[in-house]
N, C-alpha and C positions, 0 to 999 in steps of 0.2 A: 578692424569694425565694417568698414565698408562692404568687405566680402559678405560678413556674417548677415548682417541686411540684407543683401540681396540674395543670398542664399534662403532665408528664409521668405523673403518677397513670394519667390520663385515655389518656392515648396511647400507652402502654407497649408494646403488641402491635403497633403502625404502627409505632415506632422500632427496635423488634429485627427486626422484617423488613428494614426497611429501611438499617439497619446490615451486617445480614450481607449485601445485595445490595451496598451499596457494598464492603464488604472485599474481596468476590469480582469486584467490577468492578477498584477498585485492581489486585489481585494480576494479572490481566488485561490490565489495561491498564500494566503497568509492564514487561511479557515482549513485547506484540506489538501493544499496541492494542486497540481491540474492546469495552472494558469497556463502554461505553455501551449497549452490545447487552444485557447482564444489567440495568443499573443504571434506564435509563431507562423499560422495559419496566414492571421490578419497580415502581417510582414510582406510573407510571401505574396498575399494578392495585392498590397499596396505598393510594392516595390519589386515588379518582376522583372525589371531592366537587370537587377543584378544576381549570379551567382547564389546558389543554395547554400555555399560553405559561409558566404558573407552574410547571408539572412541569420543562420546558426548562429557566426559568431557576436554577431550584432545584438540578439534579444537576449545573450548571455550578460550584458551590464547591465541592462533596466532586472534582470531574474535575480540576478545576483544582490543589487544593492536592495532590492524590494524584500527580499529573502532573509537579507542581513538585519533589517530594520523591523521586521517580525518576529523574529528569533528574540532580537534585544525585548521586545515587549514581553515576549513568553518568559524569558530568564528573571524577567520582576518576580513571577507568580509561580514558576513550574520547578522542582528542584529536578537536576539533573543526575543521570547514570551516568559517569564522565568516564568509567570504566568500559562500559559496553560504544559507548559514543565514539572513546579515541578510536578501536578497532574498527569500526563503521564507517567512520572517518575516513582513516589511510586507505584503507579497503576499495572505499568507495572514491577517493581521489586519485589513485592510480590507476584503476579499472576506466576511469571517464577520459581519463589522458588517453588510453588505450583506444577507447570508442571514438574520439574525435578525431584520430588518427586514422582508424577504419571507415570514418564516413565515404570514401571515396572507394573501398576496397569492398565493402560488403554491403549486398542489397537489400534495402528497407522491404520488398516485398515477399522475402524469406522470414522475416522474423514478424511481421505483422498479424499475418492470420493464427500466429501461435499467442501472440497477444490480445487478440481477440477474443479467443478462445478461455485465457484465463480470467478476462476481465469481466466475462458472461456468468464464470464460476462463482467469482468474487460478489458480483454483485446479485446474485441470487441468495448466497451463504451469509450475506450482512443483512438481508432484506428480511430472510428467515429466523436467524437468529436475534433476538430483541435485544440480548445481554452483551451483544459482540461490542468491544472498546466500551461499554459503560462502566467497567470495574477494571482495576488492575489487578492482576494475577501476580500475588507476591510469594509462589510457592517455587517457580522455575529457579534452579541453581544458576549461579554465574557463570558456571562454565561452559553452559551449554547455550545460553545468553551469548557469550561471547565468541562462540563457534560459530554460533548462527548470524552473528550480526556482523562477522568476517563475512561469510559465504554471499549473506544477501548485498551487503555491500559491494561487493566484486559484480556480482550481477547487476544490479541497478546503477550501480556506478557506470559502467560500460555502457548500457543503454541508456542515459543521460549522454554521453558522449557523443553517441551514435545516432540517436533519434531525439531524445528529450522531452517532448510534449507529456506530461502524466505523472513525471519523475516523484512529483511530492506524493501525489496519492501511494503510487507504490509504496514508498517510503512509509506511508502511516500503516499502509497495509501490512507491510513487513513487523511494524514495530507494536503492532496491537495483535496479530496471527500467531507471529513466530515469537516477539519476543514477551508479549504479555503486557504491553502498556494497554492505559484507558485513552481515550479520543485525545484529550487535553495536552497527555504526557506524548504520545506517540506524534501529535503533530509540533511540538516543543520542539522534540529530539528530530525528527524528519527535516526543520528548516536547516539547523546545524550540516546534517547530512550534505541537503541540498546546496549550503553556501560551497561544502568542497567540491563537488563535483560540477557546480557550474564554474567555480574559480580555476577550475583544471581544466576543463574545456575550454575559457576564455584565455587559458596561457596559451593553447596552443593555437586558437584561430587567429588570435593577434600576432603570433609570432610568425604567423605566415600570412598577416596582410588580409585578414577577411575580417575586420569589423569596421563599419561605417558611423563611425564616431558623431558626424552632424545629426543623425538618427538616435543615436542609443542615448546620449546624454538627456536630449528633451524626455525620452521615452524613462528612462530612469526614474526621474523625477516624480514624475506620473504614476509610476509604478510604487514607489515609496510611497506615494500620500493613499492609493489604495490598499498596500500593504498595514497600513496603519490602522485603519479603516475597520477590515476585516479581521486584524489580530486582537482589536477594542471589542470586538463583537463577538468573536468567537469565545474569548476570557470571559465575557460578561455571560453569556448565553448556556457554558457548557457542555456538557459529551453527548447529550442527545441533540443538540442543535447541529452540532459538528456530525454527527451520525447522518442525519437527515441531508446534510448539504453534501456529505461524502458520497451518499447514495445518488443523489444529482449528478454529480460529477463524473463519478462510473459511466453513471449512464450517458452521459453527455461523450464521454470517452469512446465508451461500444459504438455510438453512432457513427464518430468521428472514424474509426477505426475499420468500422465495417463499409462504410461507405469507401476508403482506399481500396481496401481489399477487393470488394464486388464490383465496383465502378470505374474506379482507375488503373486496376489490374497492379 
C-alpha cells in the first residue's frame, strides 16, 4: 500500500494527463472508433522514457475495457449478425496477433502513406454521399458478406496489431461500405471485432512484458467512463449524428497521418 501511495505521489501529473486522454479516447471510440488517435500519441508524449512496444501494450488495456463496455451498451439496442461477426472476429484476432509480432519487423513509414490516401478518399466519399450509412442495405447475400468480413477482418486486424490508432473507424467503414450496415449497426459490430483485435495484441504484448499496469489500470477506469458517455450519446442521437462525428474523426486521422508522413518522415 505504501509503495502504491509513493508511486501516486511521484506520478500524479502523468496519471492525470493520461486519464484525461483515456477518457477522451473512450468517448470517441464508443461513437465512431479512432480513440487511439488521442490515447496512443498522448501516452507516447507523456511517457517518453518507455519503449514504444511498452506504450502500445499499455494502451491496449484501457482500449479493451472501454470498447467492451461500449459493446455491452450497444448490445442492448442493436441486433447483431452473429455469422458475419464470428467470421470477422476470428480473422481479425489471428491477424492482430501477427501484426503485434510484426511491430519490430515492418516499418510504419511504408504503410502510412497508403493509409493517408485511403482516408482522404473515405472522407471525400462520405461527405458527398449524404446517404452513406444512414440506411442498412438488406439486399446483400450472406455468402458475400461472410467472404468480405473475413477478408477485411484479416487486413484491419493486422493493422491494429501493427499500428493501432484508427482501427475502430476503419471497421465502421468496412461494415458500412462493404457489408451494408447503417452507422449504428456498424459501430456496434465494430466494437466486438475491436475487442478481439485489442485482446490479441494485449496477449502478445503482456507475454513479452510490455504492459505498464501502474498506468494502464487508472487509464482503463477513465476510458470506461468515457465509453459509457459516448455510447449513450450515440444511441440517443442515431445515424446522422454518428455520420458527422465519423467525418470529424476521419479528418483528424488524416491530419495525424499527414503529419507523420510529411513532417516526421
